[in-house]
C-alpha positions in Angstrom: 87.3 104.7 107.5 85.8 106.8 105.1 86.9 110.8 105.6 87.8 112.9 102.9 91.4 111.7 101.4 93.7 113.1 99.1 95.0 110.8 96.4 97.4 110.7 93.9 96.4 108.4 90.4 98.8 107.9 87.5 98.2 106.4 84.6 100.8 104.6 82.8 101.1 103.1 79.1 99.7 99.5 80.7 96.7 97.4 79.1 94.2 98.3 82.2 93.1 101.7 81.9 89.6 100.3 82.7 90.9 100.1 86.2 92.0 103.2 86.2 89.7 105.3 85.2 86.9 103.2 87.0 88.8 103.9 90.2 88.9 107.9 89.4 85.1 107.5 89.1 84.8 105.9 92.3 87.1 108.2 94.6 85.4 111.5 92.5 81.9 110.2 94.0 83.4 109.2 97.2 84.1 112.9 97.7 88.0 112.8 97.8 90.1 115.1 96.1 92.4 113.5 93.4 95.3 114.5 91.8 95.7 112.5 88.2 98.7 112.1 86.5 99.3 110.2 83.0 101.6 109.3 81.0 101.9 109.9 76.9 102.0 106.3 76.6 99.0 106.3 78.5 96.9 108.3 76.2 97.6 105.7 73.7 96.7 102.7 75.5 93.5 105.1 76.7 92.3 105.4 73.3 93.0 101.9 72.2 91.1 100.4 75.1 88.2 102.2 75.7 88.2 105.0 72.6 89.8 107.4 75.4 90.5 110.7 74.3 93.3 111.7 77.3 93.7 115.2 76.8 97.3 116.6 76.5 96.7 119.7 78.0 96.0 119.5 81.9 93.1 121.9 82.2 91.5 120.1 79.7 91.4 117.2 81.3 90.5 118.5 84.6 87.1 120.0 82.8 86.5 116.4 80.3 87.0 114.6 83.3 84.9 116.9 86.1 81.9 116.7 83.6 81.8 113.2 83.2 81.8 112.2 86.6 80.0 115.4 88.1 83.3 116.4 90.7 82.8 119.7 92.1 85.0 122.4 91.7 88.5 122.3 92.4 87.8 118.4 93.8 90.1 117.1 90.5 93.5 118.5 89.4 95.5 117.2 86.4 99.4 117.7 86.0 101.4 117.7 83.0 104.2 114.9 82.9 106.8 117.6 83.9 105.0 119.8 86.1 108.1 120.0 88.9 105.6 122.9 90.4 102.6 120.7 91.1 102.2 119.8 95.2 102.9 115.5 94.7 106.9 116.9 93.6 107.9 117.4 97.2 107.6 116.2 100.2 106.1 119.0 101.8 102.9 118.9 100.1 102.7 114.5 99.8 99.1 113.1 99.6 97.7 110.8 101.8 98.3 107.9 98.8 99.1 107.5 95.8 97.9 104.8 93.1 100.0 103.8 89.7 97.2 102.0 88.2 98.0 100.4 85.5 101.5 100.4 86.1 104.2 99.6 83.0 107.3 97.7 84.1 109.3 100.4 83.0 107.7 102.8 85.4 108.0 99.9 88.4 111.5 100.0 87.6 112.0 103.6 87.3 110.6 103.8 90.4 112.6 101.0 92.2 115.6 102.5 91.1 114.8 105.9 92.8 114.5 108.0 89.4 111.9 111.0 88.8 112.8 111.3 85.6 108.9 112.2 85.2 106.6 113.3 87.6 105.0 110.3 88.2 108.1 108.8 89.1 108.9 111.7 91.5 105.9 111.7 93.3 106.6 107.9 93.9 109.4 108.5 95.2 108.1 111.1 97.6 105.7 108.7 98.6 107.9 106.4 99.5 110.4 109.0 101.1 107.5 110.5 103.2 106.1 106.6 104.7 103.2 107.2 102.5 100.9 104.2 101.2 102.1 103.6 97.8 100.0 100.5 95.8 101.6 99.4 92.0 99.0 97.8 90.1 101.2 96.3 87.5 99.6 94.6 84.3 102.1 92.4 82.5 102.2 88.5 82.1 103.9 86.9 82.4 106.5 88.1 84.7 110.5 88.3 84.0 113.1 87.6 87.0 113.7 91.7 86.7 110.0 92.1 87.1 109.9 89.8 90.4 113.5 90.9 91.8 112.0 94.7 91.5 108.2 93.9 92.9 110.2 92.4 95.9 112.4 95.4 96.0 109.4 97.4 96.2 107.5 95.6 98.5 110.3 95.4 101.2 110.0 98.7 101.0 106.1 99.0 102.0 104.9 99.6 98.6 102.1 97.4 97.7 102.0 95.0 94.4 98.4 94.5 93.8 98.3 93.2 90.3 94.8 93.1 88.4 94.4 89.5 88.9 90.6 88.9 88.4 88.8 86.8 91.3 85.6 84.5 90.2 84.3 83.3 94.0 81.4 86.3 93.2 80.6 84.9 90.0 81.2 87.5 87.5 78.6 87.9 84.7 80.4 91.2 82.4 83.4 92.4 82.3 82.4 95.4 84.4 82.5 93.1 87.2 85.6 92.0 86.8 86.7 95.4 86.7 85.1 96.5 89.6 86.6 93.4 91.5 90.5 94.5 91.4 89.4 98.2 91.9 87.4 97.2 94.9 90.6 95.4 96.0 92.7 99.0 95.7 89.7 101.1 97.5 90.0 97.9 100.5 93.8 99.5 101.4 93.6 102.6 100.7 90.9 102.5 103.6 88.0 103.7 101.4 84.7 102.0 101.7 82.8 101.0 98.7 79.6 98.6 97.5 80.7 97.0 94.6 80.7 93.2 95.5 79.6 91.6 98.7 83.0 90.5 101.0 83.6 87.0 101.4 81.7 85.2 103.7 78.6 88.3 103.3 75.2 87.2 101.6 74.5 89.3 98.5 
């Protein structure tokens, strides 16, 4: 269940950057290869929510996150927003799965409409056409009927819609506990084992 995978991870401009950064940390710690993409709006949100500066140059981002999370050489690759030569842009070299976390309603709508104007959208389109796992973590409230219709369209195409809704049955004590609850559910759907929290029916 936990053999090394290649995961495309995308950050967009919705609130919820701590989920995405924590997910990156655990994927790298688990020995998985990560292709990281992020939008310009995600750079603003990362600074606002975490005082985290996401470099505009992919190589600088690779070096920063590799140092921060002790990644092996080549384990993390970061691609620019219009790097059409990135492996994620082609169905001939798809990742095992893709997660957009956090996912804006704009990105979700673009994916639902089949638009591929940016690399994030194109990567998601590749996952759909190649029948690979695609997980969207939409952070918005409330949802409009348009949002819901777009999510239903994607769900019918096999996309996993995983809103970052907190659970409380594990008695979270900190914000990090609540972040880990959501990240644990993402890892579950990726088929990646973790020890972030006890499962329902298990003892601490």
